[in-house]
C-alpha positions in Angstrom: -0.1 -0.2 -0.1 2.9 2.4 0.7 4.3 1.9 -2.8 0.9 2.6 -4.2 0.8 5.8 -1.9 4.1 7.0 -3.2 3.4 6.5 -6.6 0.3 8.6 -6.4 2.2 11.5 -4.6 5.1 10.9 -7.0 2.6 11.7 -9.9 1.1 14.7 -8.2 4.4 16.1 -7.7 5.2 15.6 -11.2 2.0 17.4 -12.2 2.4 20.3 -10.1 6.2 20.8 -11.4 4.8 20.6 -15.1 2.1 22.9 -14.3 4.7 25.7 -13.4 6.5 25.3 -16.8 6.4 28.1 -19.1 6.5 25.6 -22.1 2.8 25.0 -23.4 3.4 21.2 -24.1 4.7 20.5 -20.5 1.5 22.4 -19.4 -0.6 20.0 -21.2 1.2 17.0 -19.9 0.2 18.4 -16.6 -3.4 18.0 -17.4 -2.7 14.4 -18.3 -1.0 13.9 -14.9 -4.0 15.4 -12.9 -6.3 12.8 -14.7 -4.0 10.2 -14.1 -3.7 10.9 -10.3 -7.4 10.7 -10.0 -7.4 7.4 -11.8 -4.8 5.6 -9.7 -6.5 7.1 -6.4 -9.6 5.4 -7.4 -8.2 2.4 -8.6 -5.8 1.9 -5.4 -8.2 2.6 -3.0 -10.9 0.1 -4.4 -8.9 -2.4 -6.6 -11.6 -1.6 -9.1 -10.7 -0.4 -12.7 -14.0 1.1 -12.9 -13.7 3.0 -10.0 -10.4 4.6 -11.4 -12.0 5.6 -14.7 -15.2 7.1 -12.7 -12.7 9.1 -10.7 -10.7 10.3 -13.7 -13.9 11.3 -15.6 -15.4 13.1 -12.8 -13.3 16.1 -14.0 -15.8 16.3 -16.7 -18.9 16.5 -14.3 -17.0 18.6 -11.7 -18.2 21.9 -13.1 -21.9 21.2 -12.8 -21.5 21.7 -9.0 -20.6 25.2 -9.8 -23.2 25.8 -12.6 -26.1 24.4 -10.4 -25.1 26.1 -7.2 -24.0 29.5 -7.8 -24.1 30.4 -11.7 -27.9 29.1 -11.9 -28.9 31.7 -9.4 -26.3 34.5 -10.5 -28.1 37.7 -12.1 -26.6 40.5 -14.1 -27.7 44.0 -15.1 -29.2 44.4 -18.7 -27.1 47.5 -18.9 -23.6 47.5 -17.7 -22.8 51.3 -16.9 -19.3 52.0 -17.2 -17.9 55.0 -14.9 -14.6 56.3 -13.9 -12.9 54.3 -11.2 -9.7 54.6 -9.2 -7.3 52.3 -10.0 -6.9 49.1 -7.9 -3.8 49.2 -5.2 -0.5 47.5 -6.1 -1.2 44.7 -3.7 -4.6 44.0 -5.6 -2.9 44.4 -9.1 0.8 44.5 -8.8 1.3 44.2 -12.7 -0.8 47.5 -13.7 2.1 49.8 -13.6 4.3 47.6 -15.6 1.7 46.9 -18.2 0.8 50.8 -18.4 4.5 51.3 -19.1 4.6 48.7 -21.9 1.7 49.9 -23.7 2.7 53.6 -23.2 6.0 52.8 -24.8 4.4 51.6 -28.1 3.0 54.9 -28.7 -0.6 54.6 -26.9 -2.2 57.4 -24.7 -3.8 56.5 -21.3 -7.5 57.8 -21.8 -9.2 56.8 -18.6 -9.7 54.0 -16.0 -13.2 52.8 -15.5 -15.3 49.7 -14.7 -18.5 48.6 -13.2 -19.5 46.7 -9.8 -22.4 44.1 -9.4 -22.6 42.4 -6.2 -19.5 40.4 -5.6 -18.5 40.8 -9.6 -16.1 43.3 -10.5 -14.3 44.6 -13.8 -11.8 47.4 -14.0 -10.6 48.7 -17.2 -7.6 50.8 -18.1 -8.1 52.2 -21.6 -5.6 53.3 -24.0 -5.6 54.9 -27.7 -3.2 54.9 -30.5 -4.9 57.7 -33.0 -2.5 57.3 -35.8 -3.5 53.4 -36.2 -7.2 54.2 -34.9 -6.6 51.5 -32.4 -7.6 51.0 -28.6 -6.1 49.0 -25.8 -7.0 47.7 -22.6 -6.1 46.1 -19.6 -8.8 44.5 -17.8 -9.0 43.0 -14.3 -11.8 40.7 -13.6 -12.5 40.1 -9.8 -15.2 37.6 -9.1 -15.5 36.4 -5.4 -12.5 34.6 -4.9 -11.3 34.4 -8.3 -9.1 37.3 -10.1 -7.6 37.3 -13.2 -6.6 40.1 -15.9 -6.2 40.0 -19.6 -5.0 42.5 -22.4 -6.9 43.5 -25.5 -6.5 45.4 -28.7 -9.4 46.6 -30.8 -10.0 48.0 -34.1 -13.3 49.4 -35.0 -14.3 48.9 -38.5 -16.9 51.5 -40.4 -19.2 48.8 -41.4 -19.5 48.0 -37.6 -16.9 44.9 -37.4 -14.8 45.0 -34.2 -11.5 43.5 -34.7 -10.0 42.2 -31.4 -6.8 40.5 -30.4 -6.7 39.5 -27.1 -5.1 36.8 -24.3 -8.4 36.2 -22.3 -7.2 32.9 -20.3 -10.8 30.9 -20.7 -13.1 30.0 -23.4 -15.5 33.2 -23.2 -18.8 32.7 -21.2 -21.1 34.3 -23.9 -21.4 33.4 -27.5 -19.6 36.3 -29.7 -21.8 38.9 -31.3 -21.9 38.4 -35.2 -19.9 41.5 -35.6 -17.2 40.6 -33.3 -13.9 38.9 -34.8 -11.6 37.6 -32.3 -8.0 36.8 -32.6 -7.2 34.9 -29.2 -3.4 34.3 -28.1 -1.9 32.8 -25.3 -2.1 34.4 -21.6 1.7 34.1 -21.2 2.4 36.7 -24.1 3.3 40.3 -23.6 1.8 43.5 -25.0 4.3 43.8 -27.7 3.6 40.4 -29.1 -0.1 41.3 -28.9 0.1 44.2 -30.7 2.4 42.5 -33.7 -0.2 39.6 -33.8 -3.1 42.4 -33.9 -1.5 44.1 -37.1 -1.1 40.8 -38.8 -4.6 39.9 -38.0 -5.7 42.9 -39.8 -3.3 42.5 -42.7 -4.6 38.7 -43.1 -8.2 40.0 -43.4 -7.3 43.2 -45.8 -8.5 45.6 -43.0 -6.6 49.0 -43.9 -6.7 52.1 -42.0 -9.0 53.7 -44.3 -11.6 50.9 -43.2 -11.3 51.9 -39.8 -13.4 54.5 -37.7 -11.4 57.6 -36.1 -12.6 57.4 -32.5 -12.5 60.1 -30.1 -10.6 58.8 -26.9 -13.2 60.1 -24.5 -16.0 58.0 -26.3 -14.3 54.7 -25.6 -16.0 54.2 -22.4 -19.5 54.6 -24.3 -18.2 52.3 -27.3 -17.2 49.7 -24.8 -20.4 50.0 -23.1 -22.3 49.7 -26.3 -20.3 46.5 -27.1 -21.5 44.9 -23.7 -25.1 45.8 -24.5 -24.8 44.1 -27.7 -23.3 41.2 -26.6 -26.0 40.7 -23.9 -28.6 41.1 -26.5 -27.2 38.7 -29.0 -27.0 36.1 -26.3 -30.6 36.5 -25.2 -31.6 36.2 -28.9 -29.5 32.9 -28.7 -31.4 31.8 -25.8 -28.2 31.5 -23.6 -29.4 34.6 -21.5 -33.1 34.9 -20.4 -34.3 38.3 -19.0 -36.6 38.7 -16.0 -39.4 41.2 -15.3 -36.9 43.5 -13.4 -34.8 43.6 -16.5 -31.9 41.4 -14.9 -30.4 38.7 -17.0 -29.3 35.3 -16.0 -28.2 32.0 -17.7 -31.0 29.9 -19.2 -30.4 25.8 -19.2 -29.3 26.3 -22.7 -26.8 28.6 -21.1 -25.6 26.4 -18.5 -24.9 23.8 -21.1 -22.9 26.4 -23.1 -20.9 27.2 -20.3 -20.2 23.3 -19.7 -19.2 23.0 -23.2 -16.9 25.9 -22.9 -15.0 24.4 -20.0 -14.9 21.2 -22.0 -13.1 23.2 -24.6 -10.6 24.5 -22.2 -10.0 20.9 -20.8 -9.2 19.7 -24.4 -6.8 22.7 -25.0 -5.2 21.8 -21.6 -4.5 18.5 -22.8 
């Protein structure tokens, strides 16, 4: 029994070591190690292969605990009204100053700090604009209960209404993308300079030239983002992912919960 316990601990230690690696293929092996650890735990404790397989496959069903207990009852306002916000402190968001320096170093102007709050969900945006490329950038901090993460985004607004966005959002998006939104998603560990290079190539690849882009007043960025959020929610209500109640608030439908579960499975496959 001791040898089996040591094997489980060994696989677990290897999994944790692989997860801290900066090489994507080693991080994928960490996902396989997590499933292997679950299989060995179930198999060694019971001696049954079927229990081991059940423990390993439980990772596919685990999200439903969160979906049914918290997400199902979560409501959000139809209108997400952004307003000016003071930036979070260095203890809350220690990378903000360095990210700001990187973005301004590429010729962007810091336009505003804004965000919105709803119950235990908070979102902070630091907005930038580069007028000679008609290009907006943002650093976004998402803080929801005990989970917090940030991502970077670059967006170009075409005159035909198409929004071309490059970002390193770390998860599959929790809503269906609106039809006019084109997303170039990159790894979360890439810095702003590499995102900027990829975004320029993204536009070239789709033959989007400067003349095709709207010239945006920096002061209007907050209103434009607010319109984007409203269009996204409206599209998901029409798609059945969200439903609106009599009070004007929205929540996930059963169809939306299954959509979130499939998004989780996509992230799990990406991990492997």
